[in-house]
VMD Tcl script that draws the C-alpha trace (Angstrom):
set ca {
  {11.30 19.96 10.73}
  {10.26 17.42 13.41}
  {7.61 19.87 14.63}
  {6.22 20.07 11.11}
  {6.19 16.29 10.85}
  {3.96 16.17 13.91}
  {1.59 18.73 12.41}
  {1.33 16.79 9.16}
  {1.42 13.33 10.71}
  {0.23 10.90 8.06}
  {-1.89 8.83 10.43}
  {-4.57 9.34 12.99}
  {-3.52 9.33 16.67}
  {-5.49 6.12 17.26}
  {-3.92 4.36 14.29}
  {-0.42 5.06 15.60}
  {-1.26 3.18 18.80}
  {-2.62 0.10 17.04}
  {-0.28 -0.63 14.14}
  {3.35 0.35 13.84}
  {4.19 0.23 10.12}
  {7.92 0.20 10.84}
  {7.60 -2.88 13.07}
  {5.29 -4.58 10.57}
  {7.62 -3.98 7.62}
  {10.64 -5.12 9.65}
  {9.04 -8.57 9.87}
  {9.31 -8.90 6.08}
  {13.08 -8.44 6.11}
  {15.18 -6.09 4.01}
  {13.13 -4.21 1.43}
  {15.86 -1.84 0.27}
  {15.47 -1.11 -3.44}
  {12.00 -2.69 -3.60}
  {9.25 -1.65 -5.95}
  {6.17 -1.42 -3.70}
  {2.51 -0.86 -4.50}
  {0.41 0.40 -1.59}
  {-3.15 -0.54 -2.61}
  {-5.67 1.77 -0.96}
  {-2.87 3.85 0.54}
  {-5.14 6.32 2.32}
  {-3.04 9.14 3.76}
  {0.16 7.16 3.28}
  {0.43 5.48 6.66}
  {2.47 2.64 5.14}
  {3.64 4.42 1.96}
  {5.76 7.00 3.79}
  {7.45 4.46 6.06}
  {8.04 2.09 3.12}
  {9.56 4.93 1.06}
  {12.05 5.63 3.85}
  {12.96 1.94 4.15}
  {13.46 1.22 0.43}
  {15.79 4.16 -0.15}
  {16.39 6.14 -3.32}
  {16.77 3.03 -5.48}
  {13.24 1.85 -4.71}
  {9.81 3.20 -5.61}
  {6.45 3.24 -3.82}
  {3.28 3.55 -5.89}
  {0.69 5.01 -3.50}
  {-2.67 4.07 -5.03}
  {-6.09 5.22 -3.89}
  {-9.49 6.15 -5.30}
  {-9.76 9.36 -3.24}
  {-7.79 12.35 -4.58}
  {-7.65 14.11 -1.20}
  {-5.85 11.09 0.28}
  {-3.29 11.20 -2.52}
  {-2.73 14.92 -1.91}
  {-1.96 14.10 1.71}
  {0.64 11.53 0.60}
  {2.20 14.08 -1.78}
  {2.39 16.71 0.98}
  {3.93 14.33 3.49}
  {6.48 12.98 1.01}
  {7.47 16.51 -0.02}
  {7.78 17.54 3.63}
  {10.10 14.61 4.30}
  {12.08 15.05 1.08}
  {11.04 11.66 -0.28}
  {11.32 11.56 -4.06}
  {10.55 7.87 -4.45}
  {6.74 7.97 -4.12}
  {4.41 8.08 -7.11}
  {0.73 8.71 -6.40}
  {-2.04 7.59 -8.70}
  {-5.82 7.65 -8.53}
  {-7.09 4.16 -9.33}
  {-10.09 1.87 -8.95}
  {-8.77 -1.41 -7.61}
  {-12.13 -3.14 -7.98}
  {-11.70 -3.16 -11.76}
  {-9.56 -5.61 -13.72}
  {-6.08 -4.07 -14.15}
  {-7.34 -1.21 -11.99}
  {-3.93 -0.41 -10.51}
  {-2.64 0.64 -13.95}
  {0.69 -1.00 -13.07}
  {2.63 -3.29 -15.39}
  {2.32 -7.04 -14.89}
  {5.05 -8.64 -12.78}
  {6.64 -5.29 -11.89}
  {6.21 -5.15 -8.09}
  {8.23 -6.76 -5.28}
  {5.67 -6.10 -2.53}
  {1.99 -5.17 -2.55}
  {0.65 -3.70 0.69}
  {-3.07 -3.85 1.44}
  {-3.99 -2.45 4.85}
  {-7.71 -2.39 5.67}
  {-8.59 -2.53 1.98}
  {-10.56 -5.74 1.54}
  {-13.20 -5.15 4.21}
  {-14.16 -1.92 2.41}
  {-14.62 -3.49 -1.01}
  {-17.23 -5.79 -2.45}
  {-14.91 -7.37 -4.98}
  {-12.12 -8.76 -2.82}
  {-11.17 -11.40 -5.39}
  {-10.47 -8.84 -8.13}
  {-8.23 -6.85 -5.77}
  {-6.23 -9.93 -4.77}
  {-6.01 -10.97 -8.44}
  {-4.70 -7.53 -9.35}
  {-2.06 -7.81 -6.63}
  {-1.09 -11.20 -8.06}
  {-0.93 -9.82 -11.60}
  {1.44 -6.98 -10.70}
  {3.65 -9.03 -8.36}
  {6.94 -10.32 -9.73}
  {7.74 -14.02 -9.53}
  {8.43 -14.56 -5.81}
  {6.84 -11.16 -5.16}
  {4.89 -10.72 -1.95}
  {1.60 -9.36 -0.72}
  {1.14 -8.06 2.81}
  {-2.54 -8.09 3.74}
  {-3.66 -6.50 7.00}
  {-7.31 -6.70 8.00}
  {-9.43 -6.21 11.10}
  {-9.60 -9.19 13.46}
  {-12.82 -11.11 13.17}
  {-13.52 -10.95 16.91}
  {-15.53 -8.17 18.51}
  {-13.37 -5.12 19.17}
  {-14.08 -1.73 20.71}
  {-13.19 -0.06 17.42}
  {-13.34 -0.99 13.77}
  {-15.97 -1.86 11.20}
  {-19.07 -3.96 11.79}
  {-18.47 -7.69 12.09}
  {-20.34 -8.39 8.85}
  {-17.80 -6.29 6.90}
  {-14.69 -8.00 8.25}
  {-13.01 -10.84 6.38}
  {-12.02 -13.82 8.49}
  {-8.39 -14.89 8.38}
  {-9.30 -18.38 7.10}
  {-11.54 -16.90 4.39}
  {-8.78 -14.53 3.24}
  {-6.21 -17.33 3.20}
  {-8.52 -19.54 1.14}
  {-9.39 -16.75 -1.30}
  {-5.73 -15.81 -1.81}
  {-4.57 -19.40 -2.24}
  {-7.28 -20.05 -4.85}
  {-5.77 -17.18 -6.87}
  {-2.26 -18.63 -6.62}
  {-0.81 -16.88 -3.57}
  {0.97 -19.03 -0.98}
  {0.97 -18.07 2.68}
  {4.55 -17.39 3.76}
  {3.85 -16.34 7.35}
  {1.62 -14.45 9.72}
  {2.71 -10.93 10.62}
  {2.23 -9.40 14.08}
  {0.17 -6.24 13.70}
  {-1.25 -5.42 17.12}
  {-4.41 -6.12 19.07}
  {-7.08 -5.27 16.53}
  {-5.76 -6.60 13.21}
  {-4.15 -9.66 11.72}
  {-1.52 -9.71 9.00}
  {-0.74 -12.34 6.38}
  {2.30 -12.30 4.12}
  {1.78 -14.16 0.86}
  {4.33 -15.05 -1.82}
  {3.70 -15.60 -5.52}
}
mol new
graphics top color blue
foreach p $ca { graphics top sphere $p radius 0.5 }
foreach p [lrange $ca 0 end-1] q [lrange $ca 1 end] { graphics top cylinder $p $q radius 0.2 }
display resetview
């Protein structure tokens, strides 16, 4: 099965070298049994690792606007025998776009989501709406400095700008998360 895992690796080779989802999630502490929403999950880079870490008593909602990305998450979770991932096609730029119940989620993950979207505030508000009291949001975005890879500078959201935007919604910064050389990570608590 390990050979098949390599064939159906849920990340790009470059992504594996830049961000280690296991190491990132370990900085949060124990997440066993958590209810997690992976906003803009893509091919499941964080969803799959989170599903392994939370165990059978937890659930990951892998949410994305692109159906082909969700199919990739379904294939990878089936391949690994993970029955705790629910995929759903959503539009996170709309109010209540995640389709999740209010105050139902322990941790919202947003990796490289905000720089791609025009309505960052609505996405952060939706994360706040679905987070339980003392729930958390892990936001990972491209560093604002010039890097050899990544989106144009004008698309990136500065760390200070993200912190300010999140705090105006009601999030409180708990700590910075180490993510590698090209991104920064902020862990917020409700």
